[in-house]
N, C-alpha and C positions, 0 to 999 in steps of 0.2 A: 572351723569345724564343719564337716559335711552335715547337712540337715537330716535330722532323724536318726543319726548314728551315734552310739556311745563313744566317748573320748578314747577309750582303750582300743576299740575296733578301728577307729579312724587312724590311730597311731600305727596299727599293724598294717593297714592298707598303704599308708604313706611309706612305711619301711619297705614293703614289697615293691612299690613303685620305684623307690630309690635303688633297690637291689637290681631291678631290671635295667635301669639306666647304667649302672656300673658295669654290668655284664654284657652290655650291648656291643662292645668291641669284638670284632672277629679276628682270629689269628691270621697272620699274613702267610701267604703261600711262598715259602722261601726256596722252592725248587730251583728256579733259575739262578738265584744267588749262590746256593750251595754248589751248583754245577760250575759256575763261573770261577768261584774262589778268588776274587780280586785281592791283591795285596797292596795296590797303590791307587789313590784317587786324585784326580785333578778336578778342582772346583772352578767352574766357569763363572765369572762375575754375573750376578743375577740379572735376568731380564726384568725390566721395570715397567709395570702397568700403573704405578702411582704417579702423583704429580711432584713428588719429592726427588729432585735430581741426585741427591747424595745417598739415597736409600740403598742402592746396590753395594756401595763400599762400606757403609756402616754395618750392614748385615754380613758382608763378607768377612769383616774383622772378628765376627763371633763364631764362625763355623769350624775353623781349623781345630781348635782344642777338643771339642767333643768327638770329632771323627778320629783324631789321633789317640784319644783316650780309649776309644773303642777298638783300637788295635790295627789301624791302617796307616800307611805312609801317605801323607798329604803333601802334594807339591805346594811350595810356598805361594800363597795367593797373590802377593804383590809382584813376584817374579813372573808369574803366568800373565797377569794383567799387563805388565810392562812389555813382555815378549809379544803379546798379541797386538798391542798398540804399535810397536815397532815394526810389525809385519802387516801394516795396513788395515787394522781393525780398530778404529778409534772409539766405537760405541759398544755397549754391552749387547745390543740387538745383533750386531754383526758377529760378535764373539760367539753368541749362542747358535749361530748358523754355520759354524765351521764343521765340515764333514768329519765323521769319526775317523776315517782312514788318515786324515791329515793330523788329527790329534794323536793318533797312535804313532805315526811316522815322526812327528816333530817333538812330541813330549814323552811318549813311551808309557803312558799310564795304562793301568788295567781297566779302570772304570772312570767315568766322568759323572760328576754331580751337577745337574742342571737345577737352578732355583728360579722361581718366578715370584716376584713381589706383586701382589694384587692390591694391597692397601697399606698405607704407611703414614704416620705422623699424627699431629694433634688436630682433633676435631672440636670446634667450638660451637656450642649450642646456647640457647637463651639463658639457661640457669646452670649449665654444667659444661664440662669439657672432658675429653677422653683421648688418651694416646692409644693408637691402634697399629698393630703389625699383623699382616695376613700374608702367608707364604705357602707355596707348594714346592716340593722338591722331588726329583726322581734320579735314581742311580742307574746308569746305563753301561752295559758291557761295550768297551771300545771296539773289540774285534767283531762281535756279532750284532751289535745294536740291540740286544735283548734287554728288556726292562728288568732290572734286578731287585729294585725296591722303590717304593714311593711313599710320600706322606704329605699331608696338608694340615695346617694349623693356623689359628688366629688367636691373638692375645691382646688384651687391652687393660688400661689402667685409668680409672675414672677419678673425677675430682670430688664426688659426693655433693651434697646439697647444703653444706654449711650448718645444718641442724637447727636453723631458726626461720623456717618458712621462706618466703620469697626474698626477703632482704638478705637472709643468710645464704641462700642459694646464689644470688647475684654476687655477693661478696666472695663466696667460695670460688665461683667461676673466675672472677677478676683476679683473685690471688693466684689461682692455678695458672692463669694465662701469663701473669707477670713472672711467676716462678719458672714456668716452662720455657721462657725466653732464655733462661740461663741453664736450666736442667733439661737434658734430653732423655726421655724415658725409653726411647726406642731400642738402644743397645741392650738394656736389661730385659725388655720384652722379647727381643730376638734370642737372647740366651735362654729365656724361659721356654720359648718354642723349641729350640734345639734340644733342651733337656727333655721336654715332653715327648718329642717324636723319636729321637735317636735312642733314648734309654727306655722307651716303653717296653715292658716285659711281654706284651701280647703281640704287638706288631712293629716294634722298633727295629733298628738295624742290628744284625747279628754281630757278635764279636769277631774282629779280624785276627789275622795270624800273629800280630805283634802285641796282642793284649796281655797286660801284666796281671789281670784279674782272672781268677778261675771262673770261666763263663758258665752260665746256665744253658745258653744256646750259642754255638760257635760254628764257623764254616768248617 
């Protein structure tokens, strides 16, 4: 409790502070997206700034469904990956540098979704461990190169402290480390991120032309 302030007043101040945090998000400027009206999206395998070599393809497996549910045709990600590798682009870094005119000419998508993975995987500390996924994404018009929409998000899942001081914390971290060798939390964290940014009512992706749900905001 704040020194010198009655409990009821402190509660009101805390509520106001929480309200300010909730309302801090700014509405996205959808002018470019509404003008472009993309119907199809090609997702380029994510650029990877983490040390986990498998991160791009784990994340890639979680992105198609939310985009399709939003009403866009999404080119099959495995087909695009194979196509690029067969055409001399073996790494995700090279794939992310393909000129837009080549994407339009060879794939025919209206927009391309670029994803950058900034952090990924299990982080072990002295008395705890945490799974982390941190990504940025941007949707770009293939014909004009205009930025249509962007988002960034981080999600994590911690081990806790075991509830019994240092011994419990060490035991909890050890159990989490052993369990994490068999259970990978990053796919669920990736899905949580997609849910949070794509379906956000303030600055999420607008409904596409194939949406089956009556939209609040649509192209």
